[in-house]
MARMIKE-529761 format. One record per residue (C-alpha): residue number from 1; residue in one letter; x, y, z. Coordinates in Angstrom, 2 decimals. Example, Ala and Ser with C-alpha at 12.3 -4.5 7.8 and 13.67 -1.06 7.14 Angstrom:
<pts>
PT	k	r	xx	yy	zz
PT	1	a	12.30	-4.50	7.80
PT	2	s	13.67	-1.06	7.14
</pts>
This chain:
<pts>
PT	k	r	xx	yy	zz
PT	1	m	0.00	0.00	0.00
PT	2	g	1.41	3.38	-1.02
PT	3	d	1.88	6.19	1.47
PT	4	l	-1.09	8.19	0.16
PT	5	a	-3.34	5.14	0.34
PT	6	l	-2.14	4.48	3.88
PT	7	l	-2.67	8.09	4.97
PT	8	t	-6.18	8.26	3.53
PT	9	r	-7.35	4.70	4.22
PT	10	n	-10.82	4.73	5.80
PT	11	a	-10.79	8.53	5.95
PT	12	e	-14.03	10.37	5.28
PT	13	e	-12.18	13.24	3.61
PT	14	s	-8.80	14.88	3.04
PT	15	l	-8.89	18.64	3.31
PT	16	p	-7.56	19.79	0.87
PT	17	a	-6.65	16.63	-1.01
PT	18	e	-3.66	18.14	-2.85
PT	19	e	-1.98	19.22	0.40
PT	20	v	-2.50	15.81	1.98
PT	21	r	-1.00	14.29	-1.16
PT	22	a	2.06	16.52	-0.74
PT	23	v	2.53	15.26	2.82
PT	24	a	2.17	11.67	1.60
PT	25	n	4.83	12.20	-1.06
PT	26	s	7.44	12.68	1.69
PT	27	p	5.95	11.45	4.98
PT	28	v	9.11	10.44	6.86
PT	29	g	9.74	12.81	9.73
PT	30	k	6.58	14.82	9.20
PT	31	r	4.34	15.39	12.21
PT	32	a	0.62	14.67	12.59
PT	33	y	-1.60	14.97	15.62
PT	34	v	-4.90	14.19	17.25
PT	35	g	-6.12	16.04	20.31
PT	36	y	-8.13	14.23	22.98
PT	37	e	-9.85	15.61	26.02
PT	38	p	-8.69	13.32	28.86
PT	39	s	-11.93	11.54	29.66
PT	40	g	-11.08	8.26	31.36
PT	41	v	-11.10	4.95	29.59
PT	42	l	-10.48	4.62	25.85
PT	43	h	-13.50	3.57	23.82
PT	44	l	-14.29	2.89	20.17
PT	45	g	-14.25	6.59	19.27
PT	46	h	-10.69	7.01	20.54
PT	47	m	-9.66	3.75	18.90
PT	48	l	-10.86	4.85	15.45
PT	49	t	-8.59	7.89	15.29
PT	50	a	-5.80	5.90	16.97
PT	51	n	-6.02	3.43	14.08
PT	52	k	-5.38	6.34	11.72
PT	53	l	-2.37	7.44	13.80
PT	54	i	-0.99	3.90	13.53
PT	55	d	-1.41	4.13	9.73
PT	56	l	0.54	7.39	9.74
PT	57	q	3.31	5.86	11.84
PT	58	n	3.50	2.93	9.43
PT	59	a	3.97	5.48	6.64
PT	60	g	6.95	6.96	8.51
PT	61	m	5.33	9.97	10.18
PT	62	d	5.85	11.10	13.74
PT	63	v	2.69	11.38	15.82
PT	64	v	1.73	13.90	18.49
PT	65	v	-1.09	13.05	20.91
PT	66	l	-2.33	16.21	22.57
PT	67	l	-3.81	15.34	25.95
PT	68	a	-5.90	18.47	26.05
PT	69	d	-6.24	19.20	29.75
PT	70	v	-7.02	22.90	29.28
PT	71	h	-9.66	22.11	26.65
PT	72	a	-11.21	19.52	28.97
PT	73	y	-11.34	22.10	31.75
PT	74	l	-13.00	24.62	29.43
PT	75	n	-15.54	21.95	28.48
PT	76	g	-16.43	21.31	32.12
PT	77	k	-14.73	17.91	32.52
PT	78	g	-13.37	18.42	36.06
PT	79	t	-10.55	20.05	37.98
PT	80	f	-7.05	20.27	36.54
PT	81	d	-5.78	17.67	39.03
PT	82	e	-8.53	15.23	38.05
PT	83	i	-8.02	15.84	34.34
PT	84	r	-4.24	15.41	34.50
PT	85	d	-4.53	12.13	36.42
PT	86	t	-6.85	10.91	33.68
PT	87	a	-4.44	12.12	30.98
PT	88	e	-1.62	9.98	32.39
PT	89	q	-3.92	6.96	32.41
PT	90	m	-4.95	7.59	28.80
PT	91	r	-1.34	7.90	27.69
PT	92	d	-0.62	4.37	28.93
PT	93	q	-3.77	3.06	27.25
PT	94	f	-2.79	4.47	23.85
PT	95	v	0.59	2.77	24.09
PT	96	a	-1.08	-0.48	25.12
PT	97	y	-3.45	-0.19	22.17
PT	98	g	-0.59	-0.11	19.70
PT	99	l	0.84	3.37	19.18
PT	100	d	4.59	3.14	18.68
PT	101	e	6.00	4.86	21.77
PT	102	s	9.29	5.66	20.00
PT	103	s	7.53	7.83	17.40
PT	104	t	4.72	9.22	19.57
PT	105	e	5.01	12.45	21.54
PT	106	f	2.42	12.89	24.29
PT	107	v	1.88	16.55	25.19
PT	108	l	-0.28	18.15	27.88
PT	109	g	-1.91	21.30	26.54
PT	110	s	-1.05	23.17	29.72
PT	111	k	2.66	22.71	28.98
PT	112	f	2.51	25.43	26.30
PT	113	q	-0.97	26.99	26.28
PT	114	f	-0.20	29.33	29.20
PT	115	d	3.03	30.67	27.68
PT	116	d	3.11	34.40	26.92
PT	117	d	3.52	34.01	23.15
PT	118	y	0.63	31.56	22.96
PT	119	v	-1.68	33.82	24.97
PT	120	l	-0.78	36.84	22.84
PT	121	d	-1.47	34.87	19.65
PT	122	l	-4.75	33.64	21.11
PT	123	n	-5.79	37.25	21.68
PT	124	a	-4.73	38.16	18.14
PT	125	l	-6.80	35.26	16.79
PT	126	a	-9.78	36.39	18.89
PT	127	l	-9.55	39.84	17.31
PT	128	e	-9.79	38.30	13.83
PT	129	t	-12.60	35.80	14.53
PT	130	t	-16.27	36.65	14.78
PT	131	l	-18.32	35.34	17.68
PT	132	n	-20.65	33.48	15.32
PT	133	r	-17.74	31.76	13.57
PT	134	a	-16.24	30.54	16.84
PT	135	q	-19.61	29.26	18.07
PT	136	r	-20.24	27.41	14.81
PT	137	a	-16.83	25.75	15.03
PT	138	m	-17.57	24.48	18.53
PT	139	a	-21.18	23.43	17.96
PT	140	d	-20.45	19.76	17.20
PT	141	i	-18.13	19.11	20.14
PT	142	q	-19.21	21.20	23.13
PT	143	g	-20.51	19.50	26.24
PT	144	g	-24.00	20.62	27.24
PT	145	e	-26.46	22.75	25.31
PT	146	t	-25.62	26.27	26.50
PT	147	a	-22.60	27.93	24.90
PT	148	t	-20.26	29.72	27.30
PT	149	v	-17.35	32.09	26.74
PT	150	a	-15.09	29.07	27.38
PT	151	h	-16.70	27.33	24.40
PT	152	v	-15.71	30.25	22.17
PT	153	m	-12.09	30.08	23.33
PT	154	y	-11.92	26.33	22.76
PT	155	p	-11.85	26.23	18.92
PT	156	l	-9.46	29.20	18.74
PT	157	m	-7.03	27.25	20.92
PT	158	q	-7.43	24.17	18.75
PT	159	a	-6.52	26.21	15.70
PT	160	l	-3.50	27.72	17.44
PT	161	d	-2.32	24.34	18.76
PT	162	i	-1.66	23.24	15.19
PT	163	e	0.95	26.01	14.86
PT	164	y	2.52	25.60	18.30
PT	165	l	2.90	21.82	17.98
PT	166	d	4.80	22.34	14.68
PT	167	l	2.52	20.06	12.71
PT	168	d	2.25	19.08	9.07
PT	169	l	-1.14	17.38	9.32
PT	170	a	-4.15	17.47	11.64
PT	171	v	-6.28	14.38	12.21
PT	172	g	-9.70	14.17	13.80
PT	173	g	-13.20	12.82	13.52
PT	174	l	-15.61	14.48	11.14
PT	175	d	-16.97	16.46	14.10
PT	176	q	-13.67	18.38	14.06
PT	177	r	-14.17	19.62	10.49
PT	178	k	-15.47	23.07	11.44
PT	179	v	-12.52	23.64	13.76
PT	180	h	-10.03	22.60	11.10
PT	181	m	-11.74	24.87	8.57
PT	182	l	-11.46	27.71	11.08
PT	183	q	-7.70	27.16	11.39
PT	184	r	-7.33	27.10	7.61
PT	185	d	-9.10	30.44	7.35
PT	186	m	-7.79	32.19	10.46
PT	187	l	-4.16	31.09	11.06
PT	188	p	-3.01	33.04	7.95
PT	189	a	-4.77	36.10	9.39
PT	190	i	-2.20	36.20	12.21
PT	191	g	0.80	35.28	10.07
PT	192	y	0.87	31.48	10.25
PT	193	t	0.46	28.77	7.63
PT	194	a	-2.72	26.69	7.49
PT	195	r	-2.28	22.90	7.59
PT	196	p	-4.24	20.15	5.85
PT	197	a	-6.45	17.72	7.75
PT	198	i	-7.71	14.15	7.51
PT	199	h	-11.12	13.36	8.99
PT	200	t	-12.25	9.92	10.06
PT	201	p	-15.93	8.92	9.94
PT	202	i	-18.35	9.18	12.84
PT	203	l	-19.68	5.71	13.58
PT	204	a	-23.41	5.12	13.84
PT	205	d	-25.20	4.39	17.09
PT	206	l	-24.39	0.74	17.75
PT	207	t	-27.84	-0.30	18.95
PT	208	t	-30.00	1.40	16.34
PT	209	g	-27.81	2.48	13.42
PT	210	i	-29.51	5.89	13.75
PT	211	g	-27.49	9.02	14.44
PT	212	k	-23.97	8.85	15.81
PT	213	m	-22.27	6.67	18.38
PT	214	s	-21.95	8.37	21.75
PT	215	s	-20.67	7.50	25.21
PT	216	s	-23.86	8.92	26.74
PT	217	t	-27.17	9.11	24.85
PT	218	n	-28.12	8.85	21.21
PT	219	p	-28.73	12.39	19.95
PT	220	v	-31.60	11.26	17.70
PT	221	t	-33.46	8.64	19.71
PT	222	g	-32.62	9.99	23.17
PT	223	g	-31.94	6.44	24.35
PT	224	e	-28.82	5.25	26.13
PT	225	s	-26.01	4.57	23.70
PT	226	l	-24.05	1.36	23.59
PT	227	t	-20.28	1.71	23.56
PT	228	i	-17.31	-0.63	23.92
PT	229	s	-14.32	0.37	26.01
PT	230	f	-11.14	-0.95	27.59
PT	231	e	-13.12	-1.62	30.77
PT	232	d	-15.17	-4.37	29.14
PT	233	d	-14.21	-7.93	29.98
PT	234	t	-14.65	-10.63	27.36
PT	235	a	-18.12	-11.69	28.49
PT	236	t	-19.36	-8.09	28.65
PT	237	l	-17.97	-7.33	25.22
PT	238	q	-19.61	-10.42	23.72
PT	239	e	-22.95	-9.40	25.23
PT	240	k	-22.61	-5.89	23.82
PT	241	v	-21.75	-7.15	20.35
PT	242	e	-24.84	-9.36	20.44
PT	243	n	-26.91	-6.19	20.85
PT	244	i	-25.35	-4.34	17.89
PT	245	f	-27.70	-3.53	15.03
PT	246	f	-26.40	-5.70	12.17
PT	247	p	-28.75	-5.95	9.18
PT	248	p	-27.72	-7.99	6.13
PT	249	e	-27.02	-4.87	4.01
PT	250	r	-24.21	-2.33	3.76
PT	251	d	-26.74	0.48	3.31
PT	252	p	-30.00	-0.52	4.97
PT	253	v	-33.12	1.45	4.07
PT	254	f	-34.46	3.39	7.04
PT	255	e	-38.11	2.69	6.29
PT	256	d	-37.48	-1.07	6.22
PT	257	y	-36.64	-0.96	9.94
PT	258	y	-38.07	2.25	11.44
PT	259	e	-40.82	4.82	11.02
PT	260	p	-39.05	8.19	10.45
PT	261	t	-41.81	10.21	12.10
PT	262	n	-41.25	8.29	15.36
PT	263	y	-37.91	10.09	15.65
PT	264	g	-39.01	13.50	14.38
PT	265	l	-37.06	13.00	11.16
PT	266	e	-37.92	14.17	7.70
PT	267	p	-37.58	11.41	5.07
PT	268	a	-34.45	13.04	3.64
PT	269	e	-32.84	13.01	7.10
PT	270	a	-33.65	9.38	7.86
PT	271	t	-30.27	7.82	7.13
PT	272	l	-29.55	4.36	8.49
PT	273	h	-26.16	2.69	8.80
PT	274	n	-24.87	-0.79	9.56
PT	275	p	-22.68	-0.32	12.67
PT	276	g	-21.66	-3.98	12.69
PT	277	l	-20.05	-3.68	9.27
PT	278	q	-18.62	-0.28	10.22
PT	279	l	-16.74	-1.89	13.10
PT	280	f	-15.25	-4.45	10.73
PT	281	e	-14.28	-1.73	8.25
PT	282	y	-12.82	0.87	10.63
PT	283	h	-11.60	-1.21	13.57
PT	284	v	-10.93	-4.82	12.64
PT	285	f	-9.51	-4.85	9.11
PT	286	p	-7.12	-1.91	9.69
PT	287	r	-5.44	-4.00	12.39
PT	288	f	-5.76	-7.58	11.09
PT	289	e	-4.73	-8.89	7.66
PT	290	s	-7.66	-11.31	7.53
PT	291	v	-10.67	-12.39	9.56
PT	292	v	-11.61	-16.00	10.26
PT	293	v	-15.25	-16.71	11.07
PT	294	d	-15.72	-19.92	13.04
PT	295	r	-18.83	-21.86	12.01
PT	296	p	-20.05	-25.41	12.57
PT	297	d	-19.62	-27.72	9.59
PT	298	e	-23.39	-27.90	9.05
PT	299	y	-23.39	-24.14	8.44
PT	300	g	-20.50	-24.19	5.99
PT	301	g	-17.53	-24.52	8.33
PT	302	d	-14.89	-21.91	9.04
PT	303	v	-14.38	-19.21	6.42
PT	304	e	-11.64	-16.60	6.02
PT	305	y	-11.94	-13.11	4.52
PT	306	d	-8.87	-11.13	3.49
PT	307	s	-10.64	-7.77	3.11
PT	308	y	-13.59	-5.82	4.41
PT	309	e	-15.17	-5.82	0.95
PT	310	a	-15.08	-9.62	0.80
PT	311	l	-16.75	-9.93	4.21
PT	312	a	-19.39	-7.29	3.44
PT	313	d	-20.15	-8.96	0.10
PT	314	a	-20.64	-12.26	1.90
PT	315	v	-23.08	-10.68	4.36
PT	316	e	-25.09	-9.05	1.58
PT	317	s	-25.21	-12.20	-0.54
PT	318	g	-26.37	-14.32	2.38
PT	319	d	-23.20	-16.44	2.41
PT	320	l	-22.36	-15.09	5.88
PT	321	h	-25.12	-14.70	8.44
PT	322	p	-24.88	-11.56	10.62
PT	323	a	-24.99	-13.75	13.73
PT	324	d	-21.82	-15.55	12.63
PT	325	a	-20.23	-12.23	11.71
PT	326	k	-21.05	-10.89	15.19
PT	327	s	-19.30	-13.84	16.81
PT	328	a	-16.12	-13.07	14.86
PT	329	l	-16.49	-9.34	15.53
PT	330	a	-16.55	-9.95	19.28
PT	331	t	-13.41	-12.11	19.06
PT	332	y	-11.38	-9.56	17.11
PT	333	l	-12.53	-6.57	19.15
PT	334	d	-11.59	-8.48	22.28
PT	335	d	-8.10	-9.05	20.88
PT	336	l	-7.81	-5.30	20.20
PT	337	i	-8.80	-4.13	23.68
PT	338	a	-7.16	-6.94	25.68
PT	339	p	-3.80	-5.08	26.12
PT	340	g	-5.60	-1.94	27.26
PT	341	r	-7.78	-3.93	29.61
PT	342	a	-4.69	-5.52	31.13
PT	343	q	-3.11	-2.09	31.54
PT	344	l	-6.16	-0.85	33.44
PT	345	e	-6.10	-3.89	35.71
</pts>
């Protein structure tokens, strides 16, 4: 796999594509980052972007993990002491998950975000940015419904971090797109160069396939979301996987499973996903060369798939029953989180 293919594998978008291609043409020694609010135990959302960081490391890039303690404080996630204790725990979990420690730099935001030059640049950026623009950038990621002044500072700091961490590429989920667009527009306004970004998909709610996966409640249905984390033992993980919505189609039709009006959705908004296949695509196959599904002989015996497309084709054709696919999914997810689980213990 070429460097560009590795950098953009399973990415929702490259922004802009030509600048990401330029990074891919000479990736060795270049620096990419993801910022995470220290929030406790790693879960599937963290693991998805971590998979992309592992791809970048395999392409020869250096990786920066920003453990964003100041951002977490601004987003109401606890005291600095609590947040920093959590950050140290998360650092160890990322290493256990598979990030190459020799080419990963872990940085607390508070190590540079209180420096005089940073604060002066933050004020300069605030002078150039409208209130509406800052609020729009934060809308997808703020905790709670009421915007505060802290929520306006948050995306400006994210934009400035990209300069102060000396980065060539920013990585984040699609919910970070507005922030990365803000840095592309506003960093040049204070004399700095904008950087390209790669965005990973937002996985669907695991139980329903409606809306996005969350560690709290589903934003569409209002019900409790199902998530998988390093805290789950094997039995718990298997039980959770059993409850994942896994229809026999890549792109299930909403009306075949739900009534849109029950969720206050217009027909055009009623998009349904297959979270079971998404987990194979974005979590399992990036880390395993092939997947073996164990089946009794009377149901066709064991079968091996060397790509996501082959497995998804088998599900859609009826050659692989979703129940058998779930059994394999639980096994491979358990292998992925086992080192992190051991680290927690």
